[in-house]
Biopython code that builds the backbone (N, CA, C, O; Angstrom):
import numpy as np
from Bio.PDB.StructureBuilder import StructureBuilder

atoms = [
    (1, "UNK", "N", (31.954, 138.809, 44.529)),
    (1, "UNK", "CA", (32.767, 137.948, 43.705)),
    (1, "UNK", "C", (34.227, 138.333, 43.870)),
    (1, "UNK", "O", (34.560, 139.514, 43.963)),
    (2, "UNK", "N", (35.095, 137.332, 43.906)),
    (2, "UNK", "CA", (36.521, 137.545, 44.089)),
    (2, "UNK", "C", (37.180, 137.786, 42.744)),
    (2, "UNK", "O", (37.002, 136.999, 41.815)),
    (3, "UNK", "N", (37.932, 138.856, 42.633)),
    (3, "UNK", "CA", (38.660, 139.158, 41.400)),
    (3, "UNK", "C", (40.156, 139.071, 41.692)),
    (3, "UNK", "O", (40.661, 139.812, 42.535)),
    (4, "UNK", "N", (40.867, 138.180, 41.009)),
    (4, "UNK", "CA", (42.306, 138.055, 41.267)),
    (4, "UNK", "C", (43.072, 139.284, 40.786)),
    (4, "UNK", "O", (42.660, 139.966, 39.848)),
    (5, "UNK", "N", (44.176, 139.543, 41.438)),
    (5, "UNK", "CA", (45.033, 140.667, 41.060)),
    (5, "UNK", "C", (45.650, 140.398, 39.692)),
    (5, "UNK", "O", (45.886, 139.243, 39.339)),
    (6, "UNK", "N", (45.909, 141.432, 38.931)),
    (6, "UNK", "CA", (46.543, 141.244, 37.624)),
    (6, "UNK", "C", (47.895, 140.545, 37.774)),
    (6, "UNK", "O", (48.702, 140.912, 38.628)),
    (7, "UNK", "N", (48.129, 139.551, 36.946)),
    (7, "UNK", "CA", (49.386, 138.818, 36.977)),
    (7, "UNK", "C", (49.440, 137.697, 38.004)),
    (7, "UNK", "O", (50.450, 137.001, 38.102)),
    (8, "UNK", "N", (48.362, 137.510, 38.775)),
    (8, "UNK", "CA", (48.335, 136.455, 39.782)),
    (8, "UNK", "C", (48.258, 135.096, 39.105)),
    (8, "UNK", "O", (47.447, 134.899, 38.201)),
    (9, "UNK", "N", (49.099, 134.154, 39.536)),
    (9, "UNK", "CA", (49.058, 132.797, 39.006)),
    (9, "UNK", "C", (48.389, 131.908, 40.039)),
    (9, "UNK", "O", (48.731, 131.954, 41.221)),
    (10, "UNK", "N", (47.445, 131.106, 39.598)),
    (10, "UNK", "CA", (46.734, 130.187, 40.481)),
    (10, "UNK", "C", (47.030, 128.774, 39.999)),
    (10, "UNK", "O", (46.814, 128.453, 38.830)),
    (11, "UNK", "N", (47.523, 127.934, 40.897)),
    (11, "UNK", "CA", (47.844, 126.554, 40.566)),
    (11, "UNK", "C", (46.800, 125.638, 41.201)),
    (11, "UNK", "O", (46.489, 125.756, 42.386)),
    (12, "UNK", "N", (46.274, 124.740, 40.406)),
    (12, "UNK", "CA", (45.323, 123.751, 40.901)),
    (12, "UNK", "C", (45.925, 122.367, 40.714)),
    (12, "UNK", "O", (46.417, 122.036, 39.635)),
    (13, "UNK", "N", (45.883, 121.572, 41.753)),
    (13, "UNK", "CA", (46.362, 120.195, 41.664)),
    (13, "UNK", "C", (45.149, 119.302, 41.437)),
    (13, "UNK", "O", (44.280, 119.182, 42.300)),
    (14, "UNK", "N", (45.105, 118.693, 40.291)),
    (14, "UNK", "CA", (43.981, 117.830, 39.958)),
    (14, "UNK", "C", (44.216, 116.441, 40.549)),
    (14, "UNK", "O", (45.354, 115.982, 40.642)),
    (15, "UNK", "N", (43.161, 115.796, 40.935)),
    (15, "UNK", "CA", (43.264, 114.458, 41.499)),
    (15, "UNK", "C", (42.909, 114.469, 42.971)),
    (15, "UNK", "O", (42.411, 115.457, 43.510)),
    (16, "UNK", "N", (43.175, 113.363, 43.591)),
    (16, "UNK", "CA", (42.834, 113.204, 44.999)),
    (16, "UNK", "C", (43.979, 113.671, 45.882)),
    (16, "UNK", "O", (45.146, 113.406, 45.595)),
    (17, "UNK", "N", (43.639, 114.362, 46.952)),
    (17, "UNK", "CA", (44.612, 114.782, 47.954)),
    (17, "UNK", "C", (44.058, 114.437, 49.320)),
    (17, "UNK", "O", (42.935, 114.813, 49.655)),
    (18, "UNK", "N", (44.835, 113.731, 50.098)),
    (18, "UNK", "CA", (44.416, 113.366, 51.452)),
    (18, "UNK", "C", (44.602, 114.583, 52.352)),
    (18, "UNK", "O", (45.723, 114.901, 52.749)),
    (19, "UNK", "N", (43.516, 115.254, 52.670)),
    (19, "UNK", "CA", (43.580, 116.470, 53.471)),
    (19, "UNK", "C", (43.882, 116.184, 54.943)),
    (19, "UNK", "O", (43.988, 117.112, 55.745)),
    (20, "UNK", "N", (44.020, 114.920, 55.296)),
    (20, "UNK", "CA", (44.406, 114.576, 56.666)),
    (20, "UNK", "C", (45.909, 114.690, 56.857)),
    (20, "UNK", "O", (46.408, 114.570, 57.975)),
    (21, "UNK", "N", (46.632, 114.921, 55.762)),
    (21, "UNK", "CA", (48.082, 115.069, 55.867)),
    (21, "UNK", "C", (48.402, 116.336, 56.653)),
    (21, "UNK", "O", (47.629, 117.294, 56.668)),
    (22, "UNK", "N", (49.539, 116.313, 57.292)),
    (22, "UNK", "CA", (49.971, 117.501, 58.033)),
    (22, "UNK", "C", (50.506, 118.540, 57.054)),
    (22, "UNK", "O", (50.592, 118.284, 55.853)),
    (23, "UNK", "N", (50.859, 119.697, 57.567)),
    (23, "UNK", "CA", (51.438, 120.744, 56.726)),
    (23, "UNK", "C", (52.697, 120.221, 56.053)),
    (23, "UNK", "O", (52.974, 120.574, 54.907)),
    (24, "UNK", "N", (53.459, 119.390, 56.742)),
    (24, "UNK", "CA", (54.675, 118.836, 56.150)),
    (24, "UNK", "C", (54.346, 117.957, 54.945)),
    (24, "UNK", "O", (55.032, 118.026, 53.925)),
    (25, "UNK", "N", (53.321, 117.146, 55.051)),
    (25, "UNK", "CA", (52.934, 116.282, 53.939)),
    (25, "UNK", "C", (52.393, 117.065, 52.756)),
    (25, "UNK", "O", (52.720, 116.762, 51.608)),
    (26, "UNK", "N", (51.567, 118.071, 53.024)),
    (26, "UNK", "CA", (51.016, 118.895, 51.942)),
    (26, "UNK", "C", (52.102, 119.745, 51.289)),
    (26, "UNK", "O", (52.087, 119.943, 50.074)),
    (27, "UNK", "N", (53.038, 120.246, 52.084)),
    (27, "UNK", "CA", (54.116, 121.044, 51.495)),
    (27, "UNK", "C", (55.026, 120.187, 50.632)),
    (27, "UNK", "O", (55.583, 120.674, 49.648)),
    (28, "UNK", "N", (55.184, 118.915, 50.986)),
    (28, "UNK", "CA", (55.966, 118.001, 50.161)),
    (28, "UNK", "C", (55.302, 117.798, 48.807)),
    (28, "UNK", "O", (55.986, 117.739, 47.784)),
    (29, "UNK", "N", (53.980, 117.692, 48.789)),
    (29, "UNK", "CA", (53.242, 117.566, 47.528)),
    (29, "UNK", "C", (53.435, 118.810, 46.680)),
    (29, "UNK", "O", (53.670, 118.710, 45.475)),
    (30, "UNK", "N", (53.338, 119.981, 47.296)),
    (30, "UNK", "CA", (53.511, 121.235, 46.560)),
    (30, "UNK", "C", (54.908, 121.310, 45.959)),
    (30, "UNK", "O", (55.065, 121.683, 44.796)),
    (31, "UNK", "N", (55.915, 120.961, 46.736)),
    (31, "UNK", "CA", (57.286, 121.080, 46.232)),
    (31, "UNK", "C", (57.607, 120.037, 45.176)),
    (31, "UNK", "O", (58.330, 120.342, 44.228)),
    (32, "UNK", "N", (57.091, 118.803, 45.303)),
    (32, "UNK", "CA", (57.420, 117.749, 44.342)),
    (32, "UNK", "C", (56.542, 117.789, 43.090)),
    (32, "UNK", "O", (57.052, 117.667, 41.977)),
    (33, "UNK", "N", (55.255, 117.955, 43.257)),
    (33, "UNK", "CA", (54.338, 117.880, 42.122)),
    (33, "UNK", "C", (54.250, 119.211, 41.379)),
    (33, "UNK", "O", (54.344, 119.244, 40.152)),
    (34, "UNK", "N", (54.072, 120.298, 42.112)),
    (34, "UNK", "CA", (53.923, 121.603, 41.469)),
    (34, "UNK", "C", (55.260, 122.298, 41.246)),
    (34, "UNK", "O", (55.331, 123.320, 40.563)),
    (35, "UNK", "N", (56.328, 121.735, 41.829)),
    (35, "UNK", "CA", (57.666, 122.320, 41.722)),
    (35, "UNK", "C", (57.673, 123.790, 42.153)),
    (35, "UNK", "O", (58.255, 124.649, 41.490)),
    (36, "UNK", "N", (57.014, 124.050, 43.276)),
    (36, "UNK", "CA", (56.932, 125.397, 43.845)),
    (36, "UNK", "C", (57.427, 125.351, 45.287)),
    (36, "UNK", "O", (57.401, 124.298, 45.924)),
    (37, "UNK", "N", (57.874, 126.484, 45.793)),
    (37, "UNK", "CA", (58.277, 126.594, 47.187)),
    (37, "UNK", "C", (57.026, 126.903, 48.010)),
    (37, "UNK", "O", (56.499, 128.013, 47.928)),
    (38, "UNK", "N", (56.546, 125.949, 48.798)),
    (38, "UNK", "CA", (55.293, 126.169, 49.529)),
    (38, "UNK", "C", (55.382, 127.217, 50.624)),
    (38, "UNK", "O", (54.351, 127.702, 51.090)),
    (39, "UNK", "N", (56.577, 127.577, 51.046)),
    (39, "UNK", "CA", (56.728, 128.549, 52.115)),
    (39, "UNK", "C", (57.212, 129.895, 51.620)),
    (39, "UNK", "O", (57.627, 130.738, 52.415)),
    (40, "UNK", "N", (57.163, 130.107, 50.317)),
    (40, "UNK", "CA", (57.512, 131.391, 49.727)),
    (40, "UNK", "C", (56.431, 132.401, 50.125)),
    (40, "UNK", "O", (55.241, 132.107, 50.016)),
    (41, "UNK", "N", (56.833, 133.572, 50.578)),
    (41, "UNK", "CA", (55.872, 134.591, 51.021)),
    (41, "UNK", "C", (54.944, 135.048, 49.896)),
    (41, "UNK", "O", (53.849, 135.544, 50.160)),
    (42, "UNK", "N", (55.372, 134.885, 48.655)),
    (42, "UNK", "CA", (54.536, 135.282, 47.524)),
    (42, "UNK", "C", (53.488, 134.224, 47.210)),
    (42, "UNK", "O", (52.575, 134.474, 46.423)),
    (43, "UNK", "N", (53.607, 133.061, 47.807)),
    (43, "UNK", "CA", (52.683, 131.955, 47.584)),
    (43, "UNK", "C", (51.852, 131.749, 48.855)),
    (43, "UNK", "O", (52.344, 131.157, 49.815)),
    (44, "UNK", "N", (50.620, 132.220, 48.881)),
    (44, "UNK", "CA", (49.833, 132.148, 50.116)),
    (44, "UNK", "C", (49.216, 130.786, 50.400)),
    (44, "UNK", "O", (48.437, 130.658, 51.344)),
    (45, "UNK", "N", (49.543, 129.757, 49.604)),
    (45, "UNK", "CA", (48.915, 128.451, 49.796)),
    (45, "UNK", "C", (49.135, 127.915, 51.202)),
    (45, "UNK", "O", (48.174, 127.567, 51.888)),
    (46, "UNK", "N", (50.376, 127.846, 51.635)),
    (46, "UNK", "CA", (50.673, 127.327, 52.952)),
    (46, "UNK", "C", (51.323, 128.363, 53.862)),
    (46, "UNK", "O", (51.623, 128.080, 55.022)),
    (47, "UNK", "N", (51.533, 129.534, 53.342)),
    (47, "UNK", "CA", (52.183, 130.587, 54.129)),
    (47, "UNK", "C", (51.177, 131.324, 55.014)),
    (47, "UNK", "O", (49.968, 131.130, 54.885)),
    (48, "UNK", "N", (51.680, 132.162, 55.903)),
    (48, "UNK", "CA", (50.784, 132.926, 56.789)),
    (48, "UNK", "C", (50.000, 133.986, 56.061)),
    (48, "UNK", "O", (49.210, 134.702, 56.676)),
]
sb = StructureBuilder()
sb.init_structure("model")
sb.init_model(0)
sb.init_chain("A")
sb.init_seg("    ")
for serial, (resi, resn, name, xyz) in enumerate(atoms, 1):
    if name == "N":
        sb.init_residue(resn, " ", resi, " ")
    sb.init_atom(name, np.array(xyz, "f"), 0.0, 1.0, " ", f" {name:<3s}", serial, name[0])
structure = sb.get_structure()
């Protein structure tokens, strides 16, 4: 079982997301809807 690190914030986007979008399209959703920087090193969603 996966246990998140203390203080870790997890954001979930509810609703439909077209996973056929490119990284550019998904990062635009993250920046506009979640108001987060998708390429921030502390945010592993779209980062390396």
